[in-house]
C-alpha positions as semicolon CSV with decimal commas, in nm:
position;residue;x (nm);y (nm);z (nm)
1;M;0,321;-1,078;0,227
2;L;0,660;-0,834;0,241
3;A;0,835;-1,178;0,176
4;I;0,619;-1,276;-0,046
5;E;0,643;-0,929;-0,233
6;P;0,939;-0,977;-0,385
7;Q;0,881;-1,353;-0,542
8;L;0,577;-1,244;-0,707
9;V;0,743;-0,931;-0,893
10;D;1,074;-1,090;-1,006
11;R;0,846;-1,436;-1,099
12;Y;0,509;-1,209;-1,258
13;V;0,581;-0,826;-1,218
14;R;0,883;-0,758;-1,440
15;Q;0,770;-1,035;-1,677
16;G;0,485;-0,800;-1,786
17;I;0,229;-1,076;-1,615
18;V;0,112;-0,935;-1,279
19;R;0,024;-0,544;-1,238
20;L;0,088;-0,516;-0,874
21;S;-0,102;-0,258;-0,751
22;F;-0,257;-0,118;-0,409
23;R;-0,513;0,039;-0,244
24;P;-0,618;0,153;0,099
25;V;-0,820;-0,038;0,338
26;L;-0,883;0,238;0,607
27;N;-0,961;0,027;0,949
28;H;-0,688;0,150;1,160
29;G;-0,826;0,510;1,237
30;V;-0,568;0,796;1,183
31;R;-0,288;0,568;1,130
32;S;-0,441;0,413;0,819
33;L;-0,546;0,769;0,757
34;R;-0,155;0,917;0,771
35;T;0,046;0,655;0,628
36;S;-0,209;0,620;0,363
37;E;-0,166;0,987;0,320
38;A;0,217;0,897;0,338
39;V;0,251;0,695;0,012
40;V;-0,015;0,887;-0,158
41;C;0,231;1,199;-0,111
42;A;0,559;0,969;-0,209
43;G;0,408;0,840;-0,490
44;R;0,352;1,216;-0,609
45;Q;0,754;1,245;-0,567
46;D;0,766;0,868;-0,716
47;Q;0,853;0,716;-0,443
48;F;0,532;0,515;-0,340
49;W;0,679;0,154;-0,335
50;A;0,947;0,293;-0,136
51;M;0,774;0,420;0,127
52;H;0,525;0,158;0,138
53;D;0,819;-0,064;0,193
54;L;0,949;0,115;0,476
55;L;0,615;0,164;0,657
56;F;0,549;-0,231;0,648
57;A;0,926;-0,245;0,753
58;R;0,848;-0,033;1,040
59;L;0,508;-0,101;1,136
60;D;0,545;-0,144;1,534
61;A;0,681;0,281;1,525
62;S;0,396;0,367;1,341
63;W;0,217;0,209;1,610
64;Q;0,418;0,277;1,943
65;T;0,393;0,716;1,788
66;P;0,099;0,917;1,951
67;E;-0,158;0,972;1,674
68;S;-0,074;1,361;1,671
69;N;0,295;1,315;1,576
70;L;0,243;1,067;1,277
71;A;0,253;1,346;1,013
72;A;0,615;1,439;1,148
73;L;0,702;1,062;1,149
74;M;0,627;1,017;0,807
75;T;0,773;1,341;0,726
76;D;1,100;1,184;0,867
77;Y;1,038;0,877;0,647
78;A;1,014;1,097;0,343
79;A;1,321;1,286;0,410
80;E;1,557;0,934;0,536
81;L;1,414;0,836;0,192
82;G;1,554;1,198;-0,004
83;M;1,216;1,312;-0,053
84;D;1,197;1,685;-0,095
85;A;1,052;1,674;0,279
86;E;0,873;2,009;0,241
87;A;0,707;1,956;-0,066
88;F;0,594;1,585;0,090
89;R;0,452;1,841;0,407
90;A;0,280;2,045;0,206
91;C;0,140;1,738;0,046
92;M;0,029;1,588;0,371
93;A;-0,098;1,921;0,501
94;S;-0,337;2,000;0,181
95;G;-0,562;1,726;0,207
96;E;-0,575;1,621;-0,113
97;A;-0,410;1,289;-0,050
98;L;-0,618;1,208;0,229
99;A;-0,947;1,285;0,010
100;Q;-0,789;1,064;-0,249
101;V;-0,749;0,793;0,015
102;Q;-1,080;0,821;0,162
103;A;-1,199;0,775;-0,218
104;L;-1,009;0,497;-0,276
105;D;-1,179;0,342;0,086
106;A;-1,526;0,420;-0,032
107;E;-1,449;0,247;-0,331
108;Q;-1,299;-0,067;-0,194
109;R;-1,575;-0,058;0,031
110;T;-1,877;-0,032;-0,202
111;R;-1,662;-0,376;-0,387
112;G;-1,709;-0,553;-0,058
113;I;-1,332;-0,542;0,048
114;V;-1,279;-0,464;0,375
115;A;-1,021;-0,643;0,492
116;Q;-0,654;-0,660;0,460
117;P;-0,499;-0,798;0,255
118;T;-0,734;-0,891;-0,029
119;F;-0,574;-0,984;-0,379
120;E;-0,775;-0,979;-0,666
121;L;-0,645;-1,130;-0,956
122;N;-0,895;-1,088;-1,232
123;A;-1,205;-1,242;-1,074
124;V;-1,044;-1,425;-0,838
125;R;-0,986;-1,246;-0,472
126;L;-0,820;-1,395;-0,210
127;V;-0,842;-1,251;0,129
128;G;-0,581;-1,248;0,399
129;F;-0,228;-1,371;0,377
130;Q;-0,185;-1,635;0,130
131;S;0,148;-1,840;0,022
132;F;0,338;-1,773;-0,275
133;E;0,248;-2,135;-0,403
134;R;-0,143;-2,004;-0,380
135;F;-0,047;-1,686;-0,593
136;Q;0,153;-1,914;-0,850
137;G;-0,138;-2,142;-0,855
138;V;-0,385;-1,895;-0,918
139;I;-0,182;-1,696;-1,194
140;E;-0,098;-2,004;-1,390
141;Q;-0,445;-2,124;-1,381
142;L;-0,571;-1,766;-1,499
143;Q;-0,277;-1,845;-1,794
144;T;-0,415;-2,163;-1,891
145;G;-0,788;-2,067;-1,921
146;Q;-0,887;-2,350;-1,661
């Protein structure tokens, strides 16, 4: 998806045709919790997408880091991205971001979304990785009402 996301942003998001939003699906235990908290806390410093992109680019590091060290790794990433690391650390420690991501996950599950990635384009739900052409076809169908 990361290779396709920039194409979607350039072609549809920047043009105001599509709105890109991200919602967590917490199906990888502590790793899902910490990384999802991290993007929420990064978002509070207007760095949501930067943290999102960095986490996906360094997915292996998150999996290789012991669970007990994930919060520290996320704080290191925040500092690397130029965020206020102390504010980020406080956000992670407060539990507010955790509650937010757990509530979002619960909402997703009530809607039947339990797998990732899942994409919704109006009433069309696509599960699993998709090609740019697949997104393009659905978006164009929705635009023309067919």
